C-alpha positions as CSV (number, residue, x, y, z in Angstrom):
1,M,-28.2,37.1,28.5
2,K,-27.3,33.9,30.3
3,K,-29.8,31.1,30.5
4,Y,-30.0,29.4,33.9
5,V,-31.3,26.0,34.9
6,T,-31.4,24.1,38.2
7,L,-29.5,20.9,39.0
8,G,-32.9,19.1,39.4
9,E,-33.9,20.1,35.9
10,I,-30.9,18.7,34.1
11,C,-29.8,15.7,36.2
12,K,-31.0,13.0,38.6
13,S,-29.4,11.5,41.7
14,R,-29.0,7.9,42.8
15,S,-27.5,6.8,46.1
16,S,-25.2,3.8,46.5
17,N,-26.0,1.0,49.0
18,I,-22.6,-0.7,48.8
19,M,-21.0,-1.2,52.2
20,Q,-17.4,-2.0,53.1
21,K,-18.4,-5.5,54.0
22,D,-19.9,-6.0,50.5
23,I,-16.6,-5.6,48.8
24,A,-14.2,-7.0,51.3
25,C,-13.9,-10.3,49.4
26,S,-14.7,-9.0,45.9
27,Q,-12.0,-8.9,43.3
28,G,-12.4,-8.1,39.6
29,S,-11.7,-5.5,36.9
30,Y,-14.2,-2.8,37.9
31,A,-13.1,0.1,40.1
32,I,-15.0,1.3,43.2
33,Y,-14.4,4.7,44.8
34,G,-14.9,6.2,48.2
35,A,-14.6,9.7,49.7
36,S,-10.8,9.6,49.5
37,G,-10.7,8.2,46.0
38,Y,-10.0,4.8,44.5
39,I,-10.5,1.9,46.9
40,K,-10.0,-1.3,44.9
41,N,-11.3,-3.4,41.9
42,I,-14.4,-5.5,42.4
43,D,-16.4,-7.9,40.2
44,F,-19.4,-5.7,39.5
45,Y,-20.3,-2.1,38.7
46,H,-23.3,0.2,39.1
47,L,-23.2,2.6,36.2
48,E,-22.6,1.9,32.5
49,D,-21.7,5.5,31.6
50,P,-19.4,8.2,33.2
51,Y,-20.9,10.2,36.0
52,I,-20.3,12.7,38.8
53,A,-20.1,11.4,42.4
54,V,-20.7,13.5,45.5
55,V,-19.5,12.7,49.1
56,K,-22.8,12.7,51.0
57,D,-21.7,11.4,54.4
58,G,-18.8,12.0,56.8
59,A,-15.5,13.9,56.3
60,G,-15.3,15.7,53.0
61,V,-19.0,16.0,52.6
62,G,-19.9,17.8,49.3
63,R,-16.6,16.8,47.6
64,L,-17.0,15.9,43.9
65,M,-15.4,13.3,41.6
66,L,-15.7,12.9,37.9
67,L,-15.6,9.1,37.4
68,P,-15.4,6.8,34.4
69,E,-17.9,4.3,33.0
70,K,-18.4,0.8,34.5
71,T,-17.5,1.9,38.0
72,S,-19.2,2.3,41.4
73,V,-19.0,4.3,44.6
74,I,-19.4,3.2,48.2
75,G,-22.4,4.0,50.3
76,T,-21.1,7.3,51.6
77,M,-21.3,8.6,48.0
78,Q,-24.1,9.6,45.6
79,Y,-24.3,9.3,41.9
80,I,-25.2,12.5,39.8
81,I,-26.4,11.5,36.3
82,P,-26.9,14.4,33.8
83,D,-29.2,14.4,30.8
84,A,-28.0,15.0,27.2
85,S,-28.5,18.8,27.4
86,I,-25.3,19.4,29.4
87,D,-21.6,18.5,29.0
88,M,-20.5,16.2,31.8
89,E,-17.2,18.0,32.4
90,Y,-18.9,21.4,32.3
91,L,-21.4,20.2,34.9
92,Y,-18.6,18.9,37.1
93,Y,-16.9,22.3,37.3
94,A,-20.2,24.2,37.7
95,M,-21.0,22.0,40.7
96,M,-17.6,22.6,42.1
97,A,-18.4,26.3,42.1
98,M,-21.6,25.7,44.1
99,N,-19.7,24.6,47.3
100,L,-22.2,21.9,48.2
101,S,-20.7,21.4,51.7
102,K,-22.8,24.4,52.8
103,Y,-25.8,22.1,52.7
104,A,-24.4,19.7,55.3
105,T,-26.5,18.8,58.3
106,G,-25.8,16.6,61.3
107,S,-23.3,17.2,64.1
108,T,-21.7,13.8,64.6
109,I,-21.7,12.6,61.0
110,P,-22.4,15.4,58.5
111,H,-24.5,14.6,55.5
112,I,-26.1,16.3,52.5
113,Y,-29.2,15.4,50.4
114,F,-29.8,16.0,46.7
115,R,-33.3,17.3,47.6
116,D,-31.6,20.2,49.4
117,Y,-29.2,21.3,46.6
118,Q,-31.2,20.3,43.5
119,K,-32.4,23.9,43.3
120,E,-28.9,25.3,42.8
121,K,-28.8,27.3,39.6
122,L,-26.1,27.2,36.9
123,P,-25.6,28.8,33.5
124,L,-26.5,26.7,30.5
125,P,-24.8,28.1,27.4
126,L,-24.8,26.4,24.0
127,P,-23.0,23.0,23.8
128,E,-19.9,24.3,22.1
129,E,-19.5,27.0,24.7
130,Q,-19.9,24.4,27.5
131,R,-17.1,22.4,25.9
132,R,-14.9,25.5,25.6
133,I,-15.3,26.4,29.2
134,A,-14.8,22.8,30.3
135,A,-11.5,22.7,28.3
136,I,-10.2,25.8,30.2
137,F,-10.9,24.2,33.6
138,H,-9.6,20.9,32.3
139,D,-6.2,22.5,31.6
140,I,-6.1,24.4,34.9
141,T,-7.0,21.2,36.8
142,H,-4.2,19.3,34.9
143,A,-1.7,21.9,36.1
144,I,-3.0,21.5,39.6
145,D,-2.7,17.7,39.3
146,L,0.9,18.0,38.1
147,C,1.8,20.1,41.1
148,N,0.1,17.5,43.4
149,A,2.0,14.7,41.5
150,I,5.3,16.4,42.2
151,L,4.4,16.8,45.9
152,D,3.5,13.0,45.9
153,K,6.9,12.2,44.4
154,L,8.6,14.3,47.1
155,D,6.7,12.4,49.7
156,L,7.8,9.2,48.1
157,L,11.4,10.4,48.3
158,I,11.0,10.9,52.0
159,K,9.7,7.4,52.5
160,S,12.5,6.0,50.4
161,R,15.0,7.8,52.6
162,F,13.3,6.4,55.7
163,I,13.7,2.8,54.4
164,E,17.3,3.5,53.4
165,M,18.2,4.7,56.9
166,F,16.0,2.5,59.1
167,G,14.9,-0.5,57.0
168,D,11.4,-2.0,57.1
169,P,10.1,-1.7,60.7
170,E,8.5,-5.1,60.3
171,T,11.8,-7.0,59.8
172,N,13.9,-4.4,61.6
173,P,17.2,-5.3,59.7
174,Y,19.3,-2.9,61.7
175,N,18.1,-4.3,65.1
176,F,16.8,-1.1,66.5
177,S,15.0,-1.1,69.8
178,K,11.3,-2.1,69.5
179,V,8.8,-0.4,71.8
180,N,5.2,0.4,71.8
181,M,3.7,3.9,71.5
182,A,2.9,4.1,75.2
183,Q,6.7,4.2,75.9
184,I,7.3,7.4,73.8
185,I,4.6,9.7,75.1
186,S,5.1,12.7,77.4
187,D,1.6,13.0,78.8
188,K,-1.9,11.4,78.6
189,I,-3.4,11.0,75.2
190,C,-7.0,12.2,74.6
191,N,-9.8,12.6,72.2
192,G,-10.6,16.1,71.0
193,F,-12.9,19.1,71.4
194,F,-16.6,18.8,70.4
195,A,-18.9,21.6,69.2
196,K,-22.2,21.3,67.3
197,R,-22.2,22.3,63.7
198,K,-24.5,25.2,64.4
199,E,-22.0,26.6,66.9
200,Y,-19.4,27.3,64.3
201,C,-19.0,30.9,63.2
202,M,-16.7,33.2,61.3
203,D,-15.6,35.2,64.4
204,G,-15.0,32.4,66.8
205,N,-12.1,32.6,69.3
206,I,-10.7,29.2,68.4
207,S,-9.9,27.3,65.1
208,V,-10.6,23.5,64.9
209,L,-8.5,20.8,63.3
210,G,-10.6,18.0,61.9
211,V,-9.9,14.6,60.2
212,A,-9.6,16.2,56.8
213,N,-6.7,18.4,58.2
214,V,-4.9,15.4,59.5
215,V,-5.2,12.4,57.1
216,N,-2.3,11.7,54.7
217,R,-0.2,14.7,55.7
218,M,3.3,15.2,57.1
219,Y,2.1,18.3,58.9
220,S,-1.5,19.0,60.0
221,N,-3.1,21.7,57.8
222,I,-3.6,24.7,60.0
223,K,-4.8,27.2,57.3
224,N,-8.4,28.3,56.8
225,L,-9.7,26.2,59.6
226,P,-13.4,26.5,60.8
227,K,-13.9,28.6,63.8
228,T,-16.1,28.4,66.9
229,N,-15.9,29.6,70.5
230,G,-14.2,27.7,73.3
231,T,-13.7,28.3,77.0
232,I,-10.4,28.9,78.7
233,S,-10.6,25.3,79.9
234,D,-11.2,24.0,76.3
235,I,-8.1,26.0,75.1
236,K,-5.9,24.6,77.8
237,K,-7.0,21.0,77.3
238,Y,-7.2,20.8,73.5
239,S,-4.7,23.3,72.1
240,V,-2.0,21.7,69.9
241,K,1.8,22.2,69.8
242,Y,4.8,20.9,68.0
243,G,5.4,17.4,69.4
244,D,1.7,16.4,69.2
245,M,0.8,13.6,66.8
246,L,-2.8,13.6,65.7
247,F,-4.6,10.4,64.6
248,C,-7.9,9.9,62.8
249,R,-10.0,8.2,65.5
250,S,-13.0,7.3,63.4
251,S,-13.6,6.9,59.7
252,L,-16.5,5.7,57.4
253,V,-13.9,3.5,55.6
254,A,-11.3,1.2,57.2
255,E,-8.5,2.7,55.1
256,G,-8.8,6.0,56.8
257,I,-8.5,4.8,60.3
258,G,-5.4,5.8,62.3
259,K,-4.0,8.0,59.6
260,A,-1.8,10.6,61.3
261,S,0.0,13.9,61.0
262,I,2.2,16.0,63.3
263,V,1.6,19.5,64.4
264,P,4.1,21.9,62.7
265,K,6.5,24.1,64.5
266,N,5.4,27.7,65.4
267,V,1.7,26.7,65.3
268,P,-0.5,29.7,66.2
269,N,-2.3,29.9,69.5
270,N,-5.9,28.7,70.0
271,I,-5.9,25.9,67.5
272,L,-7.7,22.9,68.9
273,F,-8.3,19.4,67.6
274,E,-11.8,18.0,67.3
275,C,-13.5,14.9,68.7
276,H,-12.8,12.5,65.7
277,V,-9.1,13.0,66.3
278,I,-6.8,11.5,69.0
279,R,-3.8,13.5,70.2
280,V,-0.6,11.6,71.2
281,P,1.9,14.0,72.9
282,L,5.3,12.6,71.9
283,D,8.3,12.7,74.3
284,L,10.8,14.8,72.3
285,N,13.7,13.3,74.4
286,K,12.9,9.9,72.9
287,C,11.6,10.5,69.4
288,N,11.5,13.0,66.6
289,P,8.0,13.9,65.3
290,E,9.0,13.9,61.6
291,F,10.5,10.4,62.0
292,M,7.4,9.2,63.8
293,Q,5.0,10.5,61.2
294,V,6.7,8.7,58.4
295,Q,6.9,5.5,60.5
296,S,3.1,5.8,60.9
297,T,2.7,5.4,57.1
298,T,4.6,2.1,56.9
299,N,2.8,-1.2,56.3
300,S,4.0,-2.5,59.7
301,F,2.3,0.4,61.5
302,R,-0.8,0.5,59.4
303,S,-1.5,-3.2,59.6
304,Q,-1.3,-3.1,63.4
305,I,-3.7,-0.1,63.5
306,I,-6.2,-1.7,61.2
307,S,-6.1,-5.0,63.2
308,K,-6.9,-3.1,66.4
309,S,-9.8,-1.1,64.9
310,K,-13.5,-2.0,65.2
311,T,-16.2,-1.5,62.5
312,A,-19.9,-1.0,63.1
313,T,-21.5,2.0,61.4
314,M,-18.0,3.6,61.4
315,T,-14.5,2.2,61.8
316,T,-12.8,3.4,65.0
317,I,-9.5,3.0,66.8
318,S,-9.3,3.4,70.6
319,Q,-6.6,5.2,72.5
320,D,-5.4,1.9,73.8
321,G,-5.2,0.5,70.3
322,I,-2.7,3.3,69.4
323,L,-0.7,3.0,72.6
324,K,-0.2,-0.8,72.0
325,T,1.1,-0.4,68.5
326,N,4.7,-1.4,68.2
327,I,7.4,0.8,66.6
328,I,11.2,0.8,66.0
329,L,13.1,3.4,68.0
330,P,16.5,4.2,66.5
331,P,18.9,6.5,68.4
332,L,17.5,10.1,68.6
333,E,20.6,11.4,66.7
334,L,19.7,9.2,63.7
335,Q,16.1,10.3,63.8
336,T,17.2,13.9,63.9
337,Q,19.3,13.4,60.8
338,F,16.3,12.0,59.0
339,A,14.2,15.0,60.1
340,E,16.8,17.4,58.7
341,F,16.4,15.5,55.3
342,V,12.7,16.0,55.6
343,Q,13.1,19.7,56.2
344,S,15.3,20.0,53.1
345,V,12.7,18.3,51.0
346,D,10.1,20.5,52.5
347,K,11.8,23.6,51.0
348,S,11.3,22.1,47.5
349,K,7.7,21.3,48.5
350,L,7.1,24.9,49.5
351,K,8.0,26.2,46.1
352,V,5.6,23.7,44.4
353,K,2.9,24.7,46.9
354,Q,3.3,28.4,46.0
355,V,2.7,27.6,42.3
356,L,-0.2,25.4,43.3
357,E,-1.8,28.2,45.4
358,K,-1.5,30.7,42.5
359,T,-3.1,28.2,40.1
360,E,-5.9,27.4,42.5
361,T,-6.6,31.1,43.0
362,L,-6.8,31.5,39.2
363,K,-9.3,28.6,39.1
364,K,-11.5,30.2,41.7
365,S,-11.6,33.6,39.9
366,L,-12.5,31.9,36.6
367,M,-15.3,29.9,38.4
368,Q,-16.7,33.2,39.6
369,K,-16.5,34.6,36.0
370,Y,-18.2,31.6,34.3
371,F,-20.6,30.2,36.9
372,A,-21.8,33.2,38.9
């Protein structure tokens, strides 16, 4: 018979008070992490030993990281420190099975508290069994990481092809036309749809794209989106289509601001974008969406976006800030050739993603077996 314990019985929590401004000028040999992963090295650390970190505020709330000794996390994260009765890696996978995001509260900036999820129960087998189970998930996670690494390499291939065809937009070695974003749009840009968290439901008539579905992607993720109910007016105003470019309007860390993705072709009806996202409708007679998305990842584009952003509680970029960002605009025929290359690479990415999905399905089934 399984022995169960609560999180509160076998670990304690500690919040971070490190803000972006605290590390802006800090350099050193100790890593600090945020909700999206590694940020930079700084000259101090918070924890001597390895630990688990939980995203407690903002996009990705409830996400977990298993982090090494002599590191820190930024203030949107929380440290989880287990006692000696439990294997660290076993606890990490057990917590993944808990889906902590379900404890999120707050409509504008979602957040979770340890006091709410500390009563979550998990099996506590003997130490050697904990290590055996952790090893199984370690191997599966390694396979998932390999798939993601291949996808990253394919993304790098696309970026390399961009530089080969168009050069660095900052120096513009091929002397392409330089324009700002305002000159390549087909309609007004706008911020997205808003619904309170309590209004989301399984049987809603619309699906909603958020920041997590946009950041660091070629195409916006349109699978398994949260649902709510929208009016005919909402659907008309906020529905997305191919040719729309979606930008992250607000972020708890400056690095996330203005990250973009494009809406894929044949997107289903009634998919809307939410209020932390800005939609830029591209003029397809002037520019190709795949070309524009890759250009948005270049240092030239990113540095302009960050310089135009403002930071208070959150970092934000305005519509005007995006519209005034300068880009290169090669002939449309050349952009289309690049897009065709992107599509050929996407075929390879699709095969890798299919393997990735099967492996992730296996991981979920084993989590149900060992942690239910």
